[in-house]
N, C-alpha and C positions, 0 to 999 in steps of 0.2 A: 211716721216720724221722719223729719227732714234730714237727720244726721245718719241715716242708714246707708249702707253701701249701694243699694239699688238706686238711691237718689243721685249719688255721684255718677253711677253708670248711665242713668237717664240724662244727666246733665252732659255727659260725654256725647251721647247720641244727639242731643239738641245742638251742641256746638259743632260736632262733625258734620251734621246735615246742613247746618247754616253755612258752614265754610265751603260746602260743595258749590254753592251759588257764586262764590267769588274765585275759586281756584280752578285751574285748567284740569280737565278730566282726561283727555287723550290728545296726542299730537303725533303727526308723521311728517317728516320732511325729507327732501331730496336735494342735495347740493348740486348734483349734475343737471337736474332739470329746473332747478331754482323754483321748486314748488313746495307748498306747505299746506297741511290740513290740520285745523285745530277744532277740538270739540270742547265746548264749555257747557254750563248748565242751561244756557239760553240760546246758543246758536252753534252751527257747524259752518266753518269758513274754509274755503279752498282758495289759497292765494298763489298767484304766479308772480314772482318778484314782489312788488309792492301793491299790485292790483288784485282786487278781490274778483275771482272768476265766478264763484258760487257761494251764496250764503243762504242757509236754510235754518229755520227756527227749530230748536229743540227745547222749547219752553216747558215741555212735559217733565223733563228732568228737573228743572228749576222749581216748578210748582210742586212736584212730589217731594223734593228735598225740603222745601219750606213747610209743607204739610207734615212731614215726618218730624221736623223740629218742633212744630206747634203741638203735635200729639204727645211728644216726649215731655214737653214742658207742662202740658195739662195733666199728664200721668203723674208727674212729680207731686202735684197738688192733691191728688186723690189717694194719699197714703192711708187714710182711714178705711177706704173701700178697696180692699185688696183684690176682690174678684173683678171689679171694674178695672183696676189697674192691670191685672193679668190680661183682660180682654183688650185693653188699649195696647198692651205690649204685643199681642198677636197681630192686631191691626197694623201697628207700626212696622212689625217685621214684614208683613205683606207689602206695605207701601215702599219700604226700602228695597225689597226684592224686586218689585216691579220697576223701580227706578234703575236698579242694576241691570235688569233684563232689557229695558229700553236703551240703556247705554251700550250694552253689547250689540244690540240691533244696529244702532247708529254707527258703531265702530266697524263691525264686520260686513254689514250689508251696504252701507253708504260710504264710509270713510276709507276703508282699505282698498276697494276697487278703483278709486279715483285715479291713482297713478302708482306704478310699481307695486302690483298686487302681492309680490313675494315679500315685501317689507310690511311688517305688521304694525309698526309704530310703537310708541312708548306711552304707558299709562302715567298720568300725572297724579298730583297729590289729592285732587278732587275725587278720583276713583278710589284711592286708598282711604280717604275719609269715609266714603260710603261703606267700604268693607269693615272698617273699624266701628262704624255706627251699627251695622248689622250684628257684629259679634257682641258689642256692649249691650245691645238691646236683648239679645238672647240670654246673656249672663244675668242681666237685671231681672228678666222674667223668672229665671231659676231662683234667685234670691227672694223675689216676691212670693213665689209658690212655697218656698221653704218657710217663710213667715206665716203664711196661711195654714200650712200643715201644723206648725207649732201652736198656733192659736186654737185650732180644732182639737189637738191632743190635750191642751190645757183645759178646754171646755168639757171634755169627756171625763176628766178626773174629778170635776166638781160634783 
């Protein structure tokens, strides 16, 4: 049923992961060196002044974010098949975790060593959206499982 709490939580997952594609994920800047590194869902840019020194593609993060949003939307429509919905929730948790892992790789192995390695940089709202999506997905899975247990206990009494 579409009015359940897990539907709202899955909608939060879809919106949060869709917003990852538009929001900045991580940024590090140095006023003394006039350098800046920005990580978004589709690229990592190293800027010196206004000139782009290095630009590398991080489209994996964007593709995984879009995939997680689509899986969450599809999972909302599968409310009559709770076992499938739980499976989709687990798959979505893995997709979100992989996108977080790849983000950490890009931050710590590529972004931080570019200049001033002692400075770690700041996480943006895109990163926080990924964390919110992962937590909302886990909570939605718990509510879906609770519904499935309730239906199984009601079938047993008949």
